[in-house]
N, C-alpha and C positions, 0 to 999 in steps of 0.2 A: 177692333181692337189691334193694336200694333205691338210687335215684339221687338226688342233690342238686345244687343248683345253686351255683356261686360268681361273685363278682364278679372279673373279670380285666382290667385295662386292656389288657394286651398282646393280648388274644384278642378285643376287642369290647366290654368292659365287662360284658355280660349274656350271653355265650354259655353254655349249660349243658353242663358236662362231667358225664360219668357217673362215679361212684364205687362202689366195692363197699364198703357200710357194713355189711352183714349177710350171712353165709353160713351155709347149713345145715351144722352140724357134728354128727356122730354122737355118741352119748353114751358110745361106747367110747374110752378114753384113747389107744388106738393108731390110731384112725381117721385116714385121710389126707384132706386138703383137696384137692379136685379142682383142677388148675391152670387159671388163666384162659387162654382162647383167643382169637385175633383181635387186631386192632389196638387199642391203648389210645385212648380218646376224649379224653385230656388234650392232645394235640397234633394240630392240623389241617393244619399247613404253610401255610395261606393267608395268614398274616401275615410270611412270610419277606422280602417285598419291602417292608417298612415301612409297610404299610396295616393297618387294622383294620375289621371289620365293626360297624355301628351296629345297636342293638336296632331292629328293624323295617325292616332293609334299608339299603344304602348303604354306601360305604367312605370312610374319611378317613385321611390321613397320621397315623402315631402321635404325631406332635408338634403335632397341631392343636389349638387352644385348647380344643375341646370334650373331646377325649380327655385333655388335661391337667386341665380340670375335674373329669370324673368319676373320672379316675384318682387325683386328690388325695384326692377324697372317699372312695374305697377306702383310701387310705393312713390317712385319718383313722380309719375304722372299724378298720383293723388295729391302730392304736395304741391305741384304747380297748379292745380285745382284751387287749393287753398289760397296761394299767392294771388292768383287770378281774382278771387273773392274781393281782395282789397284794392283792386285796380278799375278805373273807368272801363266799362264793357266794350267800348267802341274805340278805345284808345290804341295806338299803334303797338306798343309793347303788349297789350293783351291779345291783339290779332296774331302777333308774332309767337306768343306762348301757346296760343290755341293751335297753331299749326304744328308746333313742336309737339304737343300732346299726341296729335295723330301720328306723328313719326314714332313716337315712343310705343304707340300700341302696335305699329307695324314691326318694330324692333322686339316687342314681345312676343308677337306672333312667331316670328322667326326663331327666337330662343326657345319657344315652347314646342316647336315641332320635333327636334330630335330626330334620330334615324337618318336614312339615306335613301337615296333614289328618287321616286315620283313623288312620294309624300314630303320630302324635304324640298324638293324644287317647288311644289305647290304653295308651300308655306313660306317661300322666299319673298317676303313682301316689302322688305326694304331695299328698295331699287332706286336707280339714279343717285346713288350714294355719293358720287364725287361732287356733283352740283349741289347737294344738300349741305355737305361739309363746307363747301366754299362759301355758301350762303351764311352759314354761322361765322365763319372767318370775317366775312365782310361786315356783319353786325358787331362783332367784336371790335373791329377797327373803328366803326362809325360811333359807338357809344363809348369807348375808351377815351376819345378826345373830348367827350362831353363831361367826363367825370374829373374830379380834382386830381392833380398830379399825385401819384402814390409814392410817399417818402419812406414810408415803413409799414410793417404788418398792422392791420386794423382788426379790431374785435367785431364779430357779427353783432349788428344792433341796427338801430335807426326807427324808421317808420314800420308799420305793421307788414306793408308790402315789401320794403327793402330787407327786414330781418327774415321774412318767409323766404325770400329769394336766396339769402344765405344758406338758409336750411335746406333749400332745394339744392344748392351747390352741393353741400355735404353728402346728400342722398344720392346726387349722381356720381360722386367720387366712389361712393360705396358700390353702386351699381356697376361702376367700372371695374372695380376690383373683383367683383363676383363674376363678371364676364371674363376677365382674365385668368381668374381660378379655373372657370370651366374650360377655357382654351387649353389649359396644360393637360386636359384629359380627353377632350374631344373636339373636333374641328368647329370653329366658330368663324363666322364672317368677320374678317378684320375690319371692315367698314364700320361695324357696329362699334368697335372700340375707338376707332377714330372719331366717330359722331360724338359718342358720350365724354370723350375727352375735351373736344371743343366746346361741347354744350356746357360743362362744368365751368369753363372760363368765360363764356357768355353770361352765365348766371351771375358769376361774381361781378362782372363790369355792369350788367343791369341792376343789381342790387346797389351798387355805388351810384349809378346815374339816378335811380329812383329816389335814394335818400337825398341827393343834392336838390333834386327837383321838389322834394317835400320841405326843404330847408332843415334837414336834419344832419347836423355835423357828425362826422365819423370819429370813433372812439379808437385813438392809436394805442397800440401794445406798448407798454412801457417795460424795458427789460430790467430784470432784477427786483 
């Protein structure tokens, strides 16, 4: 039996839930799987009063700006997962987005830490930010030249993957706004803001490139 961790804004952002991902099964087709015993670790009941635990300790109301920030980053990660479901699993873009998902988990961990001192330093998982931001900028330049010239505003549409990437872009912008809001009240790693800002630009470019590759024309905005 193996356990994995998930990001869950309702349960404190980085609380590790135990899942059964593999079970020993007899080779005989008639073998029965032993039933699970004991209480599931998916629920703890500790958040029933509207508070959630931070990574490293402490509790906050679930509508606190910090919880909104890392919760929206989690939402962005989930929407990227939906976009990936419409792409070839071994494609270059899919691999790129999968790596970005991992970075978003690191960002979520840092945002969910709160506090100061050793606990905050331990949760500082978004490291090497300068190179990661530069990598996003390189990707933006690479795919921007492959997309059609942008003459006016376009409406979010196109293929399933392209439309989902447009949705990811808007969620990314919202995540950025939530982190900005949090930064007005508490210290936030400024590299997180830079990363989210570049990521939204990359998602826009990728949406246009994916739609072009799928032969889906863009719908231009008509003024008035």
